[in-house]
N, C-alpha and C positions, 0 to 999 in steps of 0.2 A: 319617734324615740331614740333613735340615733344620736343627736343633735341634742338634748334637751338634758339638761343638769341634772333638772330631779324628775323624780317616779314621778309617774303616770299611772292616770287610771280610767281605765274605759267609761264609757257611760254611755249605754244602750237606751234610746230614749224614743223608738220609731215613735207614737204619738206626736212629736212635735218634730223630728225630721223625716219621717217618711218611710225612712231607711231601716233595717233592722240587721244590727250586728249577732249574726246567730252564732249559735254553740263552736262549730265548727270553727269561725274566724277566730273566732273568742281563744278558742283552743290553741289557736298559730302564734294569735298575738302574744298569748299568756307565755309562750316561751323565749320573747323577748326580754331579758336581763332588766330593764326598766321600765319596764310594764308592771307594775305590780298586784294589778286589782283591777274591778268590773263594777261596777254602779247602773244596777238592772230597777231600769225603771217600768218593766214589763208590767209587772205584776204576775206573771207567769209560774207560778211554783214546780209546778211540771218541768221548765228548765232548767233554774237551780239542782234539781235531782239530777240531770245528767250531765249538768257541764261540771259538778264538783269531782265526775269520775273521767272529767278528761284537762283537769289540769291541775297539776302539784300543790302541794302544803302552802308553799311563800305566796301563793297568788288569792290574796282578799275576796272574796264574794259580797258585796254590797248591796242591801235593796235600795233599791231610787222609790218606794212603792209604799210610804206610811201604814197605807189600806192593810197592806197583805206583811208587815215587818215580821209582827210577829211569828207569823207561821214561816215566814223566809229561815229566822234564826234560828227559830225550833227544828228545822229541816237541817239546820248545816250551814247555814248562809252566815257571815262573821260581825257580821251588825248591818248599821243603816245608817246611808246619810240623808237625814229628815228634811221636812217642810214643820213637821206639826212641833218640833222643838225649838222652832222660832217662837212662837206661840207660848210653850210650855216647854222651858225648857227643865227644871227641875223636876216635873212629871216625869220625861221621856227620859230623862236621867236616871230616874228611881228606879224606872222599868227596866233601864237597862243592868243595873247591881243589881236589882233582882235576879234577872233573867242567870248571871255570871254567875252569882249566887245559886243556883237551881231554885231558887222559891217561885217553880212556874206557875202557883196558885196565885200566888200578891199582884208576881207582874199580869197575870192574865187578867187582873182586878181593874186596875190601871191600864194598860192597854183597853178594854171595855170599855173605859170613863171616858178615853180619848179617842172613840170610833167616832162618833159626829162631828169630831174637829177634825178625824182624819178624811172623813168625808168631805165637806164642805170648803174645804180650805184646795179642791181641785174640781169645784164646780163652775171655774171658770179659768183660763188660760194661766199655771202659774208663772208669774209671781202676782198676780192682781191678784187675787183674796187675802194671800197671808200680810202682800203691804196692806189691804183697809183696814186686815186683821189690827195689826200691829200701829196703826193711826190710829184708830177706834181706841185702843188701849192707851191711849198717847205716849209710846215708844217713838215715834218715829213721825213725821210729815208723809203725810201719801201724795210722792211724788213717781210716777210712771212716765216714760219714755213711749211716744206712736213708733209701732201702729197700736199698743197697749191702751186701753182706756180702763177707767170708773167700770168698777161693776154694775151689774143693773141693780136697779130699788131691791127688786125679788132676792137678789143674790145678797146683796147689802143685808136684807132685814135677817136671812139665814143664816147669816155668819155672824151678826148682834144677837141671833139670840143660841145660837152653839158658844155663843164665847161668856154669854151668863150664865148657859147652863153647866159651864164646863169650868166656873170660876174658882171654886175651892177647891178644884183637880192637881 
């Protein structure tokens, strides 16, 4: 943070790193002038409640867990860095606009329509499902590097089914 010219966002994803960036550590790091936020992919909303009291207002608290993003924002989080938005950018953008307009009922409807997609995009290690879904939608060519592999046939069927179900969202 001392030598980087760009502002930095901390990323807490213990499921991938086997290391948890706890709230006390975040509160210390948040004091650095070049660290501007946290992407929290733990899905633990209690952490957000505590962390809001440990950092100042300039520090952005961002969800990194699509499945709990709605509640995260409702509890005072500042936004989401989303995987689902790669598949349904207009729906996620509309959801966000409705939240900002305080139309929580309409936002809740959209979020509920995306629920299955939010879940299925994490049935295997990220980014496997989202890349496979984008390829299935003819948006990209499916290319993935080792040690990642194609999703299992069972996962492919689940992803394809959800894509079909949320086509109109």
